[in-house]
C-alpha positions in Angstrom: 27.3 72.6 -93.3 24.6 74.2 -95.5 23.1 70.7 -96.3 23.0 69.9 -92.6 21.1 73.1 -91.7 18.8 72.5 -94.7 18.1 68.9 -93.5 17.2 70.1 -90.0 14.9 72.7 -91.4 13.3 70.1 -93.7 12.8 67.7 -90.8 11.3 70.4 -88.7 8.6 71.1 -91.4 7.9 67.4 -92.0 7.8 66.6 -88.3 5.2 69.3 -87.7 2.7 68.0 -90.2 1.3 65.3 -88.0 -2.5 65.0 -88.2 -4.3 64.6 -84.9 -6.8 61.8 -84.6 -9.1 62.0 -81.6 -9.4 58.8 -79.5 -12.9 57.2 -79.1 -14.7 57.7 -75.8 -13.8 55.1 -73.2 -16.1 52.9 -71.3 -16.0 52.0 -67.6 -14.2 48.8 -67.0 -16.2 46.4 -64.8 -14.4 43.5 -63.2 -17.4 41.4 -62.2 -16.6 38.8 -59.5 -17.1 35.1 -60.1 -20.6 34.0 -59.1 -20.2 31.7 -56.1 -22.5 31.7 -53.2 -22.7 31.3 -49.4 -25.7 31.1 -47.0 -27.1 34.2 -45.3 -26.3 34.4 -41.6 -28.7 32.6 -39.3 -30.1 35.7 -37.5 -33.0 36.5 -39.9 -36.4 34.9 -40.3 -35.5 34.1 -43.9 -32.5 32.6 -45.6 -31.0 32.4 -49.1 -27.7 32.1 -50.8 -25.9 35.3 -51.6 -22.7 36.1 -53.5 -19.4 35.6 -51.7 -18.5 39.0 -53.2 -21.3 40.7 -51.2 -21.3 42.1 -47.7 -24.4 42.2 -45.4 -25.0 45.6 -43.9 -27.8 46.7 -41.6 -30.2 49.0 -43.3 -29.2 52.5 -42.1 -32.3 54.4 -43.2 -34.3 56.2 -40.6 -37.4 54.0 -41.3 -35.4 50.7 -41.1 -36.9 47.8 -39.2 -35.3 44.8 -37.5 -34.9 42.4 -40.4 -34.1 44.9 -43.1 -30.6 44.6 -44.7 -28.5 45.9 -47.5 -26.5 43.4 -49.6 -23.6 45.5 -50.7 -21.3 44.6 -53.6 -18.1 46.8 -53.0 -16.5 45.7 -56.3 -19.3 47.2 -58.4 -20.7 49.7 -55.9 -24.2 48.2 -56.0 -26.6 47.2 -53.3 -29.8 45.2 -52.9 -32.1 46.7 -50.3 -34.1 43.9 -48.6 -37.1 44.7 -46.5 -39.0 42.0 -44.6 -42.4 42.1 -42.8 -44.1 39.3 -40.8 -47.7 39.1 -41.9 -49.3 37.3 -38.9 -52.0 35.9 -41.2 -53.3 39.4 -42.0 -54.7 39.6 -45.5 -55.2 43.3 -44.9 -51.4 43.8 -44.2 -50.5 41.6 -47.3 -52.7 43.8 -49.5 -51.1 47.0 -48.1 -47.6 45.7 -48.7 -48.3 44.6 -52.2 -49.9 47.9 -53.0 -46.9 49.8 -51.5 -44.6 47.7 -53.6 -46.4 48.6 -56.8 -46.5 52.3 -55.7 -42.7 52.3 -55.1 -42.1 50.7 -58.5 -44.4 53.1 -60.3 -42.5 56.1 -58.9 -39.9 55.3 -61.5 -42.3 55.7 -64.4 -41.1 59.3 -64.8 -37.7 58.1 -66.1 -38.4 54.6 -67.1 -39.3 53.9 -70.7 -40.4 50.3 -69.8 -41.3 48.4 -66.7 -41.4 44.7 -67.5 -43.1 42.6 -64.8 -43.0 38.8 -64.7 -43.8 36.0 -62.3 -40.9 33.8 -61.3 -41.5 30.3 -60.0 -38.8 29.0 -57.7 -37.6 25.4 -57.6 -39.3 25.0 -54.2 -42.6 26.2 -55.5 -42.6 29.8 -54.3 -43.8 32.6 -56.5 -42.0 35.9 -56.8 -43.0 39.0 -58.8 -40.0 40.7 -60.4 -40.0 44.1 -62.2 -37.2 45.0 -64.7 -37.1 48.8 -65.2 -35.5 50.2 -68.4 -34.2 53.7 -68.8 -32.2 56.0 -66.6 -33.8 54.9 -63.4 -32.2 54.6 -60.0 -33.4 51.1 -59.5 -33.2 48.7 -62.4 -34.6 45.5 -60.8 -37.2 45.1 -58.0 -39.1 42.1 -56.6 -41.3 40.8 -53.9 -42.0 37.3 -52.6 -44.5 36.1 -50.0 -46.1 33.0 -48.7 -49.3 35.0 -48.2 -49.7 34.2 -44.6 -46.5 34.7 -42.5 -43.8 36.4 -44.6 -43.3 39.2 -47.0 -39.9 40.1 -48.5 -39.2 43.0 -50.9 -36.0 44.0 -52.6 -34.6 46.7 -54.9 -31.3 47.0 -56.8 -29.4 50.3 -56.7 -26.0 51.3 -58.1 -24.2 54.1 -56.1 -22.9 55.8 -59.2 -23.8 58.4 -61.8 -22.8 56.1 -64.6 -25.5 55.7 -67.3 -27.4 52.5 -67.2 -26.3 51.5 -70.8 -22.7 51.5 -69.5 -23.8 49.5 -66.4 -25.6 46.9 -68.5 -23.1 44.0 -67.8 -23.3 44.8 -64.0 -27.1 45.0 -64.1 -27.3 41.6 -65.8 -24.8 40.2 -63.3 -26.9 41.5 -60.4 -30.2 40.2 -61.9 -28.6 36.7 -62.0 -27.5 37.0 -58.4 -31.0 38.2 -57.3 -32.7 35.4 -59.1 -30.4 33.0 -57.4 -31.3 34.6 -54.0 -35.0 34.1 -54.8 -34.5 30.5 -56.0 -32.8 29.6 -52.8 -35.1 31.5 -50.4 -36.5 29.6 -47.5 -38.7 31.0 -44.7 -37.8 30.0 -41.2 -40.4 28.7 -38.9 -41.8 31.3 -36.5 -40.2 31.0 -33.1 
């Protein structure tokens, strides 16, 4: 009996000498949907292919206009805000819209440590200006595309989360690919 009590006491001391090892910090798991596309509904003066994983929502901001939409990705809680303006052959309006676009992008300079702008030529010969913003900015990718006479379309990517952009990097890259696909498939509809 003495040995049995001694063994329990010994096991109690040995069992209590476990060292604690902290676990590493976890990262958000993002299940990115397969990139497959469908055509935009036929009710807008422009069309492009968008992800099957996305939903078209009307722009709900107080300044929203008729052809403004949000392309919402519920799986990754991201949206691309699309604004459209008819130009009616007005070079003055075109200049104003381009200037407004640059002003909106430059508002992110406070938190951005880089804004990389480039020209994207689409397969159909259109030219888009895209801006990739780096840093803890609310919009990581912005663009505009125009035919200079009739149509002007602007877009901005936003994630509805407080997750840091370095953790969102795979989702940001996924969204950039989708946006470039939208731009590459963009077609203006003939004015009615």
